[in-house]
N, C-alpha and C positions, 0 to 999 in steps of 0.2 A: 357552614357545612363541614362536618368532621372528615378527617383524612381517611382515605381507603388504605387499610393496612393489610399486608400479607407477610407472614413469617415462614421463611424457608428453613426448615428445621433439620438439623443433624446431617449436614453435608460435610465433605472435606473441602479444603480451600487451597488452590494453587494460584498465587498472585504474581509469579515471575520474578520474585525478588531473591530467590534462593532455591536450593535443591530439596528442601524439606516440605513435605505435605502436612498441612495443618488439618487435624481430624476433629470431628465432633464440633462443627461450627454451625451457628444459626445466623441468619440474616433477616432483619426486620425492614421491610420496605413500606414507605408511606408516600402515596401520590408520586410514584416513580422516582423517589429519592431514597437513598439508604439511610435509615434512621438509626440503626444499631447493628453492630457485628460483635459477636462474642461466643463464648463457649456454650454449647448446648446444656440446658439445665439452669443457666443463669440469665435467661431472657427476662427483660423487664415485664412488669405486669401488663397483660394484654387486655385491651378492650374486648367486650363481648362479640363485636362484629369483625374481629381480626380473623382473616382466613389463614389457616395453618396448613402448609404443604409439607408432606413428608418427603424430604430430599435425601434420606439415608441411602447409602450405596452410590451416590453420585459425587462428582467433584465440581465445584463452582469456580469458574474463571471469569475474568472481565470480558465484556464484549470485545471482539477482536478488531484489529485495524489492518485493512489491506492497504498497504502504503504505495502500491503501484497498480493502478487499475485504469481501465478505459470504459467508463460506464455506458457510453452510447454505441459500443461495438460488441458484436456477439462472440468474437473469437473464432477459433478454427483455422483451417489452412487458407481460407479466402478472406481473411480479415481486411487486407488492403482493398480488395474489391468492395467489401461492405462499407468502407469509409465513404464511398461515393453514392450510397443509397439515399433516397429522399429523406429530408429532415424528420418528417413525421414517423417514418419507419425507425430511424435511429433513436428517437425519443421513446418509442414503444419498446425498443430493445432495452433501453435504460430501465424502464418500469419492470420489465421481466427480470433483468439482472438484480434489481432491488429485492425482489421476492427470493431469488436464489441466495443472495447475501444474508438476508435475515434468517432464513432457514439454516444456514451454515454458521450462524453465530457471529457474523461479521457486521459490526454496528457502525464502523467508520470506513469510508472509502476516500482515498486520496487519488483523484482523477488527474493523470499526468499527460493528458492530451486527447482532444476530441475534434472532429471535423467542424469547420465553420459552415454555417447555413442560416437560413431564415427561420427563427424560432417559430414553431407552429402556434404557440400560445400568444406571444406579443409581437411577433414579426421582426424582432430585433435581429440584426445580422452580426453574429458573433459565434464563438465556439459553443456548441450545443450543450455541453456539460454545465455551462454557467447557468443557463435557464433551468436545467434539470435540478441543479443544486438549489436554486431559489424556490422552485415549486415544491420541493420536498422539505424545505426548512420548517422545523417545528412540528413535523408529523412523525410520530415515533414508529409508524409502520415502515418507514423508509430509513436507510442509513443516513448518518450525518455525512456531509460531503464538503471537502475542500478541493477546489479545482484550479488547474493551471491554465485553462484556455486551450489554445492550439499550440502545436509544436512550432518552434522557431529553428530553422535549419539553413545551412548553406545551399544555395541554388544547385540543383542537380543531385541532391542526396536522396530525397524521397520522391515518389511519383508526383508529378505536377498536380497541384490543387489540394494535396492532403495536408500541407504545412504552410506556414508563412515563410517564404523564401527570401533570403537576403544575400547581398553580394559582398558586403564588407562590414567592418566594425561599426561604422556609423549606422548602417542599416540594422545591425544587430540590436543596438541600444534602442533605436526607434521602434523596432518591432516588439521588443520586450515591454517598453513603456506602453505601447499600444494595447498589448494584452491586459496590462494593469488598468488602463483606461476603460477597457471593456468590462472590467469587474473581476478579473482573475485574482485568485487568492495568492498565487505565486507564479513564477515564470518557469517554463520548461524549455531548455536549450537542447540542441542535438549536437553532441560533440564527436560523433562519428561522421565522416564526410565521404565525398566521392573517392578520395584517395585513402585507402586503408592504412597507409604508412604514416600519415600526418594528420594532425587535428585540423578541422576546417577553420578554426579561429585561434588567435594567439591568446596568450595569458592576459595581456593588457586589454584586449578586446572583451574578453569574458569578465575580467575584473571591473570594467566600466559598467557592464550590466549589473553585476553584483552591487556596486556602489549606488547605481540609480534605483534599484529595487529596494535596497536597505533604507535608502533615504525616504521611501514611502512606506516603510514598515512591512515590506513583503520579502519573501525569500526566493532563492533561485535554485533550481535543481537542473541536472544535466544528464541526458542519456549518454552512457559511455559503455559500449560493449568492447572497446579496444583500448590498448594501453596508451597510445598517443593522446587521445581525448581525455582519458582518466588523469594523465599527468597534468594537462593544462587545467582541468577543472579543479584538481587538488591544489595546484599552485595559486590559482585565481581565487581560491576560497569560496567556491560555491557552497551552498548549504548542504547539498547531498549529491551523490552520484547514483544514478539508476543503473542497475544490472552489475556494473563493475566486474565483468567477467574476466578482465585481464589487468590485474594489479600486480605490482611487485613490491618488495619491501620498502623501497624508497617512496613510492606513491602512498603506501599505507602510512608511513611515518608522516608524510606531508598532510594527509587527511587528518591524522590525529592532532598534529600541531595546529592546523587551521580549522579544527572542529567541523570537518566535512563528514557527514554520515554516509553510510552505505545502505542502499535499499536493494536487498537481494531478490533475485527472481530465478533461483536455481531450477524450479520446477519446469520452467520453459525448456531448458536443456534436457531435463529428464523426460519430458514428453516426446522429444525428438527421437529418443533411443528406440522407440518401438513403432514409430510411424514409417510408412513406406517413403522412399526417396522422392516420389512424385507428389506427395501431399503435405510434407512437413512445413513447407514454406510457401509464401505467395508466388504466383507464376513468374514474377519478374526477377526472382532471386534464384541463383543456381544452388540446388540442394547440396548440402555437404555430404561427404561420404561417411560411413560409419566410423572409420578411424579418426576423421576430423571431428566428429561429434564427441567421441570419447576424449580426445585431446582438449577440446573446448571445455568439456565437463570437468576434467581434472584441474585445469587452470582456474576455472570458476570456483571450485571447491577450495583450492589453495588460496585464492583471493579472499574468500570469507575468513579462512584461518589467519591469514596475514593481518587483515583488518581487525579481527577480534583480539589478536595478541597485541596489536599496537594501541588498543583502547578506543577504537573507532566505534561509534554507535551503529549497531546493525539493526535495521528494521526490515520486516518481511513484506514482500509483495508478490503478486502472481502474474502481473502483466495480462490479466484476463481482458479479453476484447481486443487487445493490441498484439495478440499472438495466439498460440494454439490453445491455451487454457480458457476455461469458461468461468463465469462468476461462481463463487462459493467453494473454491478449491484451495483456500489458504492453508488448510491442514496439510496439504501436500507439500507446500513450501516449508512448513515447520519440520516435516519429516526429512526433507532435503537438507535443511540446515544441520540437523542431527547427524545425517550421513556425512556431511562435510566436516564434522568435528566439534560442533557446539554441544554443550551439555543440554539435555532436554529443557531445563529451566531457562537457559539462555535463549533457546529457540522459541519457547513460549513468550518470553519477554519481548523478543523481536516482533511477535505477532500481536502484542498487546501494548504494554507501557512504553516500549521504545517507539512504536508508531505514534503514540500520543506526544512523546517528547519531540519527535521529528516535526509534527504538526504545530507544536507550541500550544497544544490543547490539554489543559490539566484534567479535563473530564474524560479524556480518551484513554481506554486501555487500562484503567485502574479501578480497584474496588476500595472504597473508603467511606467512612461515615460522613454523611452530608453530600456525597457524590451522587451522580445519576445512577439509577438502578439498571444499568445495562449488564445483565448477568447471563451467563451461559452455563448450563448444567450438562455435564458429559458423563458417560459411563466409563469408569476406569480412572487411572492416575496418569495425567499427561506428563508428570515429572519422571516417570519411568517408562511410559508407553505413549509416545507422541501420537500414535494412531487413535488414541482415545478422542482426539479432537474431531474425528469423523463421526463419533458415536454421540450425537447430541440428543439429549432428552428434552430440554426446555430452554427457550430463549425468552427473556422478559423484556 
């Protein structure tokens, strides 16, 4: 059977490798793979059944990567409560989120924590996102998923039953290995603890998890909204820090030296600026005052600048489901990264190729001949106008 071919003709191209927009570009796709990319007018000879799509006036980017997501949760102010919903409802939420992601041009989702429950499909008792990942695998109408399983935290940090709780370093390693045994692609640690002034785990305890995971070919990421946990994660050489709202120059330098990536979620803080004080956070958290939100936002923006200047890989996430954002709002995070000081092309890279590098997935977030044809066509130039990422015309 001959390949089904489609030529997307005369678009612009923004690939996140630099500030220049490439114009008059055509892309030939055969059976969901990119067969050829080149200048318009120099296309290879086309078979008679090739579909030609006039893509003029649009810009093509790679399918985006949301590097911090919670597929089985709906988001909003009551996301903690929703984590205790029945497993079938949470799986249905994931299917709904998948549709939102595809419409928004997000083709990869890195799930960094889901509740544990009895999977409604096979009855297995594990983090629900793992079953979601397996059911969606190989189906192009769904995003590609890499999932961490459940959060691993110090006892007393999160509401009881939402995470795997441990009391000490031995328990931390055992819980991390247990998540990998359940089929997790990587491990998610929680490095903010009951005491805001100290990390819940020591450098040696976290390093032991990193060594155990790396021995199995897996990676370790760590939630870190505060400086003490960020310092421990950077020194222990976790593979990435999530949020990183409170970095300083020393921690940024440690991250660069130890090849620790930063997964930004600035849009979470942006969303808090216009919510009422009674709805911005779950009921068990004391809502911060406006001045505190502004201070957190400024430190978070400075943290992104420090990391970027130090040469840290910055990948973009939304924290949808696990916070106020909903699925499909990665464009907002790109805008926030630009507001923090990144160039638009760097922010686009954070939402595409850097996410693929974080995942270790060469197919993710890139456009290349021979690669998967996960293409997103937007109106406008995202290298000068990041809001163009909201204006999606076509997702292949």
